[in-house]
C-alpha positions, 0 to 999 in steps of 0.5 A: 474820335470819341463816339458821341451818341447824344449831346445835351445842354442842361444846366443840371448836368447829372440828375434824375432824368439823365440817369433814368431816361437819357442814358437808357435812350442812347445806351451810353456807357460814358458821360463827358461833361464840359464845364470849366467851373466843375472841372476846376473845383474839386468839390463840384467834381466830387459831387458829379462823380458821386451822382454818376452811376457806378457803371458809367465812365465819367470825365469832367473837362474844361472847354480847353481839355474837351476838344483834345479828349473828344478827338482821341480814338474811342475805345471799342464799344464806347458810347458817350453822352456829352453834357454842358450847362450852356450852349457855349461849350458845345459851340466851341466843341463844334468849332474845334472840329468835333461833329455834333449832328444834333443837340437836345436842349433841356433846362436852363433856368432864369437868372440875371441877364436871362430872358425866357427863350422857351417853356423851361429855357431862359437864355442870355443874348450871348447864349441865343447867339451861340444857338444861332451859330450852332444851327448855322454850323449845320447842327440841329438843336431841339428843345426836349426835356425828356425823351417822351417829349416831341423834339421842338426845333429851335429854329423857329425861336431864333 
C-alpha cells in the first residue's frame, strides 16, 4: 500500500499553503489528487502539473482509479500527500479499504447549496454526512488551515 503521510480536504488542491507548509510538515515527495473533474480534463490537469514543485511526483486520479493506485506497493522512500476537494473522495477511499488515520480539513468555500460549517468551511448536507461517515469509520478529521493552527476536531460540529 502507498505510504500516505497526510490526507487533506482543500478545494484549492495545490496552492501556496500546500507547497510551502503542508509538504514540508509531512516531508512528502509525492502528491496524489483524487478529483474526477481534474483527472478527466486535460487543461485542469496541466495546471495542476504546472503548479506542483518539480521534485514532487504527482498523480491526478479519478475516484475509480484512486483505490487501485493507493493499494499498490509503495516504492522505497515514497511519502504521499493525499488531496481532495471535498470529503466524498476520501470516504470512498476509506470504504475501498485504504486506512486513513486522520484527515485535515482546509478551505471549502461558500457556494450554492452550502452552509457555513466552520470559519473557512462551507458544506452541503451530503458533505456533512460524508464527514459523519468518515468519523464513524474511525478516521479523525480536524479543521486546520495551516500547520501552525491548532487542530480543531470536527466531532463537536457534527
